[in-house]
C-alpha positions as CSV (number, residue, x, y, z in Angstrom):
1,X,132.5,79.6,129.1
2,X,129.8,80.0,126.4
3,X,130.8,80.6,122.8
4,X,129.7,84.3,123.1
5,X,131.7,85.0,126.3
6,X,134.9,84.8,124.2
7,X,133.9,88.2,122.7
8,X,132.8,90.0,125.9
9,X,136.3,90.9,127.2
10,X,136.6,93.6,129.8
11,X,134.2,96.5,130.4
12,X,134.7,99.3,127.9
13,X,134.1,103.0,127.5
14,X,132.7,102.9,123.9
15,X,129.6,105.0,124.7
16,X,131.7,107.6,126.4
17,X,134.3,107.8,123.6
18,X,131.6,108.1,121.0
19,X,130.0,111.0,122.8
20,X,133.3,112.9,122.9
21,X,134.0,112.6,119.1
22,X,133.5,115.7,117.0
23,X,130.8,115.2,114.3
24,X,133.2,116.4,111.6
25,X,135.9,113.9,112.6
26,X,133.3,111.1,112.5
27,X,132.3,111.9,109.0
28,X,135.9,112.3,107.8
29,X,136.8,108.9,109.2
30,X,133.8,107.2,107.5
31,X,134.6,108.9,104.2
32,X,138.2,107.6,104.4
33,X,137.0,104.0,105.2
34,X,134.5,104.2,102.4
35,X,137.2,105.4,99.9
36,X,139.4,102.5,101.0
37,X,136.9,100.0,99.5
38,X,138.1,101.0,96.1
39,X,141.0,98.6,96.7
40,X,138.7,95.7,97.0
41,X,136.6,93.7,94.5
42,X,133.0,94.9,94.7
43,X,130.0,93.7,92.8
44,X,127.0,95.5,91.4
45,X,125.0,95.1,94.6
46,X,127.8,96.6,96.6
47,X,127.9,99.6,94.3
48,X,124.1,100.0,94.6
49,X,124.3,100.0,98.4
50,X,127.3,102.4,98.5
51,X,125.6,104.8,96.1
52,X,122.8,105.0,98.6
53,X,125.3,105.8,101.3
54,X,126.7,108.7,99.3
55,X,123.2,110.1,98.5
56,X,121.5,110.1,101.9
57,X,122.4,112.7,104.6
58,X,122.2,110.0,107.2
59,X,123.9,107.4,104.9
60,X,120.7,105.5,104.1
61,X,118.7,105.3,100.9
62,X,114.9,105.3,101.1
63,X,113.7,102.9,98.4
64,X,110.1,102.2,97.5
65,X,109.0,98.5,97.8
66,X,109.9,96.4,94.8
67,X,106.9,95.0,92.9
68,X,106.1,91.4,93.9
69,X,105.6,88.5,91.4
70,X,104.2,85.3,92.9
71,X,104.7,81.9,91.2
72,X,101.9,79.5,92.1
73,X,100.8,76.1,91.0
74,X,100.5,72.5,92.2
75,X,103.6,70.3,92.9
76,X,105.8,69.1,90.1
77,X,104.7,71.6,87.5
78,X,108.2,73.2,87.3
79,X,107.8,76.3,89.6
80,X,111.3,76.0,91.0
81,X,112.8,75.4,87.6
82,X,111.1,78.6,86.4
83,X,112.4,80.5,89.4
84,X,115.9,79.3,88.6
85,X,115.5,80.3,84.9
86,X,114.3,83.8,85.8
87,X,117.1,84.3,88.2
88,X,119.6,82.9,85.7
89,X,121.2,80.9,88.5
90,X,123.2,84.1,89.4
91,X,123.9,83.5,93.0
92,X,124.7,87.1,93.6
93,X,121.2,88.1,92.7
94,X,119.6,85.4,94.9
95,X,118.7,86.6,98.4
96,X,116.9,83.9,100.4
97,X,114.6,85.4,102.9
98,X,113.6,82.7,105.3
99,X,110.9,82.7,107.8
100,X,107.9,84.5,106.2
101,X,106.7,80.9,106.2
102,X,108.7,77.7,105.9
103,X,107.0,77.3,102.5
104,X,107.7,80.5,100.7
105,X,111.0,82.0,99.7
106,X,111.6,85.5,98.3
107,X,114.3,86.3,95.8
108,X,115.4,89.6,94.2
109,X,115.3,89.2,90.4
110,X,116.0,91.5,87.5
111,X,114.9,91.7,83.9
112,X,115.5,94.6,81.4
113,X,117.0,96.7,84.1
114,X,114.0,96.4,86.3
115,X,114.2,94.8,89.7
116,X,111.4,92.9,91.4
117,X,110.7,90.4,94.2
118,X,110.0,86.8,93.1
119,X,108.1,84.6,95.5
120,X,108.4,80.9,95.1
121,X,105.5,79.0,96.8
122,X,107.1,75.6,96.7
123,X,107.0,72.9,99.4
124,X,103.3,72.0,99.7
125,X,102.1,69.8,102.6
126,X,103.1,66.3,101.8
127,X,99.9,64.7,103.0
128,X,98.2,63.5,99.8
129,X,94.7,63.7,101.3
130,X,95.0,67.4,102.0
131,X,97.2,68.4,99.0
132,X,94.4,70.2,97.1
133,X,93.5,72.4,100.0
134,X,97.1,73.0,100.9
135,X,97.9,74.2,97.4
136,X,94.9,76.4,97.4
137,X,95.8,77.8,100.9
138,X,99.4,78.6,99.8
139,X,98.2,80.1,96.6
140,X,95.7,82.3,98.5
141,X,98.4,83.8,100.6
142,X,100.8,84.3,97.6
143,X,98.0,85.9,95.5
144,X,96.9,88.2,98.3
145,X,100.5,89.5,98.8
146,X,101.5,89.9,95.2
147,X,101.1,92.5,92.4
148,X,101.2,90.0,89.5
149,X,100.8,86.2,89.5
150,X,102.5,83.6,87.3
151,X,100.2,80.5,87.4
152,X,102.3,77.5,86.3
153,X,100.5,74.5,84.8
154,X,102.1,71.3,83.4
155,X,100.9,71.5,79.8
156,X,101.7,67.9,79.1
157,X,99.3,66.8,81.9
158,X,96.6,69.4,81.3
159,X,94.3,71.1,83.8
160,X,93.6,69.2,87.0
161,X,91.0,69.6,89.8
162,X,93.7,71.3,91.9
163,X,94.4,73.7,89.0
164,X,90.7,74.5,88.8
165,X,90.7,75.4,92.6
166,X,93.5,77.8,92.1
167,X,91.8,79.3,89.0
168,X,88.8,80.3,91.2
169,X,91.0,82.1,93.6
170,X,92.8,83.9,90.7
171,X,89.6,85.1,89.1
172,X,88.3,86.4,92.5
173,X,91.5,88.3,93.2
174,X,91.4,90.7,90.3
175,X,95.2,90.5,90.1
176,X,96.9,90.3,86.7
177,X,97.6,86.6,86.0
178,X,99.9,85.0,83.4
179,X,99.0,81.4,82.6
180,X,102.3,79.7,82.1
181,X,102.1,76.4,80.1
182,X,105.3,74.7,81.2
183,X,107.1,71.7,79.7
184,X,106.6,72.8,76.1
185,X,110.1,71.8,75.1
186,X,109.7,72.2,71.3
187,X,107.2,73.3,68.6
188,X,105.6,69.8,68.4
189,X,104.2,70.3,71.9
190,X,102.6,73.7,71.1
191,X,99.0,72.2,70.7
192,X,99.2,70.9,74.3
193,X,99.4,74.6,75.5
194,X,96.3,75.5,73.4
195,X,94.2,73.1,75.5
196,X,94.7,75.3,78.6
197,X,92.4,78.0,77.1
198,X,89.7,76.0,78.8
199,X,90.9,77.3,82.2
200,X,89.4,80.7,81.3
201,X,92.5,82.7,82.2
202,X,93.2,83.9,78.7
203,X,96.1,83.0,76.4
204,X,98.5,80.4,77.7
205,X,102.2,81.3,77.5
206,X,104.1,78.2,76.3
207,X,107.5,77.9,78.0
208,X,110.1,75.3,78.9
209,X,111.6,76.3,82.3
210,X,114.3,73.7,82.0
211,X,115.5,74.7,78.5
212,X,114.5,78.4,78.7
213,X,112.3,78.3,75.7
214,X,109.7,81.1,75.7
215,X,110.8,82.5,79.1
216,X,112.2,85.8,77.7
217,X,109.0,86.5,75.9
218,X,107.0,85.8,79.1
219,X,109.2,88.2,81.1
220,X,108.9,90.9,78.4
221,X,105.1,90.7,78.7
222,X,105.3,90.5,82.5
223,X,107.2,93.8,82.6
224,X,104.3,95.5,80.8
225,X,101.9,94.6,83.6
226,X,104.3,95.0,86.5
227,X,103.9,98.3,88.5
228,X,107.0,100.4,89.2
229,X,106.3,100.3,92.9
230,X,104.5,97.5,94.8
231,X,100.9,98.2,95.7
232,X,100.9,95.5,98.4
233,X,104.4,95.6,99.9
234,X,104.7,99.3,100.4
235,X,104.2,100.7,103.8
236,X,101.7,103.5,104.1
237,X,103.0,106.7,105.6
238,X,101.1,108.4,108.4
239,X,98.3,105.8,108.7
240,X,97.5,103.7,111.8
241,X,100.4,101.3,112.6
242,X,99.6,97.7,111.9
243,X,99.6,95.3,114.8
244,X,99.3,91.5,114.6
245,X,98.1,89.7,117.8
246,X,99.6,86.2,117.8
247,X,99.8,83.2,120.1
248,X,98.9,79.6,120.4
249,X,95.2,78.6,121.0
250,X,93.5,79.5,124.2
251,X,96.1,82.0,125.5
252,X,93.7,84.9,125.4
253,X,94.1,86.4,121.9
254,X,90.3,86.6,121.3
255,X,89.8,88.2,124.7
256,X,92.5,90.8,124.0
257,X,91.0,91.6,120.5
258,X,87.5,91.8,122.0
259,X,88.6,94.0,124.8
260,X,90.5,96.3,122.5
261,X,87.8,96.5,119.8
262,X,84.7,96.3,122.0
263,X,84.8,97.6,125.5
264,X,87.3,100.2,124.6
265,X,84.6,101.9,122.5
266,X,86.7,101.7,119.4
267,X,85.8,102.5,115.8
268,X,85.7,99.2,113.7
269,X,86.0,99.4,110.0
270,X,85.4,96.4,107.8
271,X,87.8,96.6,104.9
272,X,87.0,94.5,101.9
273,X,89.9,92.2,101.0
274,X,91.1,90.9,97.7
275,X,90.8,87.2,98.0
276,X,89.8,86.3,101.5
277,X,87.8,89.4,102.6
278,X,89.9,89.8,105.7
279,X,88.6,92.2,108.3
280,X,91.2,94.7,109.7
281,X,89.9,96.5,112.8
282,X,90.8,100.1,113.5
283,X,90.9,100.4,117.3
284,X,91.7,103.3,119.6
285,X,94.1,102.6,122.4
286,X,96.0,105.2,124.4
287,X,94.4,108.0,122.4
288,X,95.8,106.6,119.1
289,X,94.3,104.7,116.2
290,X,95.9,101.2,115.5
291,X,95.1,98.8,112.8
292,X,94.7,95.2,114.1
293,X,95.6,93.1,111.0
294,X,93.5,90.1,110.1
295,X,95.1,87.6,112.5
296,X,92.7,84.9,111.4
297,X,94.5,84.7,108.1
298,X,93.6,81.6,106.2
299,X,90.3,80.2,107.4
300,X,90.3,76.5,108.4
301,X,88.6,74.4,105.9
302,X,86.0,72.5,107.8
303,X,86.3,69.3,105.6
304,X,90.1,69.1,106.2
305,X,90.9,67.4,109.4
306,X,94.6,67.0,108.7
307,X,97.4,69.6,109.0
308,X,96.3,71.8,111.9
309,X,99.9,73.0,112.5
310,X,100.3,73.7,108.8
311,X,97.3,76.0,108.7
312,X,98.2,77.6,112.1
313,X,101.6,78.6,110.6
314,X,100.0,79.9,107.5
315,X,97.6,82.1,109.6
316,X,100.5,83.4,111.6
317,X,102.7,84.1,108.6
318,X,99.9,85.9,106.8
319,X,99.3,88.2,109.7
320,X,103.0,88.9,110.1
321,X,103.4,89.8,106.4
322,X,100.8,92.5,106.8
323,X,101.9,93.8,110.2
324,X,104.6,96.1,111.5
325,X,104.7,94.9,115.1
326,X,103.6,91.6,116.6
327,X,102.1,91.2,120.0
328,X,102.7,87.6,121.1
329,X,100.3,86.6,123.9
330,X,101.7,84.1,126.5
331,X,99.6,82.5,129.2
332,X,101.4,82.8,132.5
333,X,99.2,80.2,134.2
334,X,100.8,77.5,132.0
335,X,104.4,76.6,131.2
336,X,106.0,78.2,128.1
337,X,105.6,75.7,125.3
338,X,107.6,74.9,122.3
339,X,104.8,76.4,120.2
340,X,105.1,79.7,122.1
341,X,108.8,79.8,121.2
342,X,108.1,78.8,117.6
343,X,105.7,81.7,117.1
344,X,108.2,84.2,118.6
345,X,110.9,82.8,116.3
346,X,108.5,83.3,113.3
347,X,108.3,87.0,114.3
348,X,112.1,87.2,114.4
349,X,112.5,85.6,111.0
350,X,109.8,87.9,109.5
351,X,111.8,90.9,110.8
352,X,108.8,92.5,112.5
353,X,109.1,94.3,115.8
354,X,107.9,92.5,118.9
355,X,106.0,92.9,122.2
356,X,105.5,90.1,124.7
357,X,102.1,90.2,126.4
358,X,102.0,88.0,129.5
359,X,98.3,87.3,129.9
360,X,96.2,86.2,133.0
361,X,98.6,88.1,135.2
362,X,95.7,88.7,137.6
363,X,95.8,85.0,138.5
364,X,99.4,85.3,139.7
365,X,98.8,88.5,141.6
366,X,95.7,87.3,143.4
367,X,97.0,83.8,144.2
368,X,94.2,82.1,142.3
369,X,96.5,79.6,140.8
370,X,96.3,76.0,142.0
371,X,100.1,75.7,141.6
372,X,101.7,78.1,144.1
373,X,105.2,77.4,142.5
374,X,104.1,78.8,139.2
375,X,105.3,82.4,139.9
376,X,108.7,81.1,140.8
377,X,109.1,79.0,137.7
378,X,107.8,81.7,135.3
379,X,110.9,83.9,135.7
380,X,113.2,80.9,135.2
381,X,111.3,80.0,132.0
382,X,111.6,83.5,130.7
383,X,115.4,83.6,131.5
384,X,115.9,80.2,129.8
385,X,113.4,80.0,126.9
386,X,113.2,83.7,126.0
387,X,116.8,84.8,126.5
388,X,117.1,85.4,122.8
389,X,114.4,88.1,123.0
390,X,115.4,89.7,126.2
391,X,115.3,93.0,124.3
392,X,111.5,92.8,123.7
393,X,109.2,94.9,125.9
394,X,107.2,92.8,128.3
395,X,103.7,93.8,129.4
396,X,101.8,92.0,132.2
397,X,98.1,92.1,131.3
398,X,94.7,90.6,131.9
399,X,92.9,90.5,128.6
400,X,89.7,89.3,130.3
401,X,89.4,92.3,132.7
402,X,91.3,94.8,130.6
403,X,93.8,95.4,133.4
404,X,97.1,97.1,132.3
405,X,95.9,97.1,128.7
406,X,97.0,100.7,128.6
407,X,100.6,99.6,129.1
408,X,100.5,97.9,125.7
409,X,100.6,101.3,123.9
410,X,103.9,102.5,125.2
411,X,105.4,99.1,124.5
412,X,104.1,99.2,120.9
413,X,105.4,102.7,120.4
414,X,108.8,101.8,121.7
415,X,109.1,98.7,119.5
416,X,108.0,100.6,116.4
417,X,110.3,103.5,117.1
418,X,113.2,101.1,117.3
419,X,112.1,99.3,114.2
420,X,112.2,102.6,112.3
421,X,115.5,103.7,113.9
422,X,118.5,104.6,111.7
423,X,122.1,105.2,112.7
424,X,124.1,107.6,110.5
425,X,126.9,105.9,108.6
426,X,129.6,108.0,110.3
427,X,128.4,107.3,113.8
428,X,128.1,103.5,113.0
429,X,131.6,103.3,111.7
430,X,132.9,105.2,114.7
431,X,131.1,102.6,116.9
432,X,132.7,99.8,114.9
433,X,136.2,101.3,115.2
434,X,135.9,101.7,119.0
435,X,134.4,98.2,119.4
436,X,137.1,96.5,117.4
437,X,139.8,98.4,119.2
438,X,138.4,97.3,122.6
439,X,137.3,93.8,121.6
440,X,139.2,92.5,118.5
441,X,137.9,89.5,116.6
442,X,140.0,86.4,117.7
443,X,142.5,84.9,115.3
444,X,141.1,82.1,113.1
445,X,143.6,79.9,111.2
446,X,146.3,82.5,112.0
447,X,144.3,85.3,110.4
448,X,142.2,88.0,111.9
449,X,139.2,89.2,109.8
450,X,139.0,93.0,109.6
451,X,135.8,95.1,109.3
452,X,136.6,97.6,106.4
453,X,133.4,99.6,106.4
454,X,129.8,99.3,107.7
455,X,126.5,101.0,106.9
456,X,122.9,100.6,107.9
457,X,121.3,99.4,104.7
458,X,117.7,99.5,105.8
459,X,115.3,100.0,108.7
460,X,112.1,98.0,109.4
461,X,114.0,96.0,110.7
462,X,117.4,97.7,111.3
463,X,119.7,95.9,108.9
464,X,123.5,96.5,108.9
465,X,126.0,95.5,106.2
466,X,129.6,95.0,107.1
467,X,132.3,94.8,104.4
468,X,135.0,92.5,105.8
469,X,138.2,90.7,104.8
470,X,137.0,87.4,106.3
471,X,134.1,85.6,107.8
472,X,133.1,87.0,111.3
473,X,132.1,84.3,113.8
474,X,128.4,84.2,114.5
475,X,129.2,84.9,118.2
476,X,131.1,88.0,117.3
477,X,128.1,89.3,115.2
478,X,125.8,88.6,118.1
479,X,128.2,90.6,120.3
480,X,128.1,93.5,117.8
481,X,124.3,93.4,117.9
482,X,124.3,93.3,121.7
483,X,126.6,96.3,122.0
484,X,124.5,98.2,119.4
485,X,121.5,97.7,121.6
486,X,123.3,98.8,124.7
487,X,124.5,102.0,123.1
488,X,121.8,102.9,120.6
489,X,118.7,101.3,122.1
490,X,116.7,99.2,119.5
491,X,114.4,97.9,122.2
492,X,111.7,95.7,120.7
493,X,113.2,95.1,117.2
494,X,115.3,92.4,115.8
495,X,118.6,93.5,114.4
496,X,120.1,92.0,111.2
497,X,123.8,92.0,110.6
498,X,124.9,90.9,107.2
499,X,128.5,90.4,105.9
500,X,130.1,91.0,102.5
501,X,133.5,89.3,102.5
502,X,135.6,91.0,99.9
503,X,139.1,90.3,98.6
504,X,141.7,92.9,97.7
505,X,142.0,93.8,94.1
506,X,144.8,92.1,92.2
507,X,146.9,94.8,90.4
């Protein structure tokens, strides 16, 4: 018996019971559960979330995207120390968001009652021969996807060749830049910061990230330049939906792009980018306009022979950050590879919606394959290697001939509709109550964790927050997500279920 089977239990009638509930009763129950949270210790973030529940008719707050501050710089200049200093090491404020790439982590930060996203671009490629290009490539991505940049330099070392590379990108970007002269631990070191005027980025801001010296002044000035709403992270309303076409080399991505943009007689717009002049193509498919985001991402530097995987992951991550839905192209004539699964997992971690496009399907259907057993093995591979994305729409296409390309559009629409979907708080809590009644969480250490209240905190992707009295097993959370899909749909989108374990208030 698998770990998840423990939660399945017997068949239930949750869907039927939910359909029979009166809307007024559903709302009354949710209000009672919400009121019961007053007996528990809640923090500021809890209050912020619950205030949104009270304001929205459907229990969800529509918030504009927070402005994005990127911290860039070469290794060992004190970027992580500055991140920790800005966050004040308050763990409640820190929200690790993994998966945008393995090298960038986003935190929620606050200064003078203003919240913003802080992007730490740590973890450069360790290969010393390629380190300069790796720093520049990471900085390119961070600059492109930020509103303001903090460029950190070790003032005690002075400007280096790598710093100069990053400066060129910063000048080209047109983004507001703060030159942070780090490691100025006392007044005696101030002259070292003055030497950084030579970088041509204006006045250096002397700080000591370790001791906190000068950081408050830096943040005060940062707030003056920081927009109220992000210009890069906000999603345009009503424009063409943004699609990234991803996949490992030689699976047919280019053929699919060319077929969509070329032979489908599509309008192509070249949109000037900020730092890398990316080309986003507006294509017409199924009578609708779609924006194919720049899936080339970071261009391979010809002189750099090392780190192909590093740059491939950067390209994929950049495309994902700009997209709303990812089409992952898989070659049915070859076995599914570890790289295929890794790309799909990057989509899941990024929280984008997903469509699986099985390319070269014409080879299977016309028996052109040398290996006659391939068709038989394909379904087995899908069941085993792609079981965790069984909810993603599958489209069998031939990118070369354009066969079944029209089926891509309904799949994209389904995934995006699910990605945007919201469940009213009352209905979600009714679902949780029925689910727990039918399938209670097993006892752990003689105790049974209870779900006090739940709400959908966000869409894009659908994100649910559960207030609980104890830790819910990962298997039970997966079970909740599975039943959510079975009852409410969510085909084509990842679902995130977060917990907030809270203790009862002591009188």
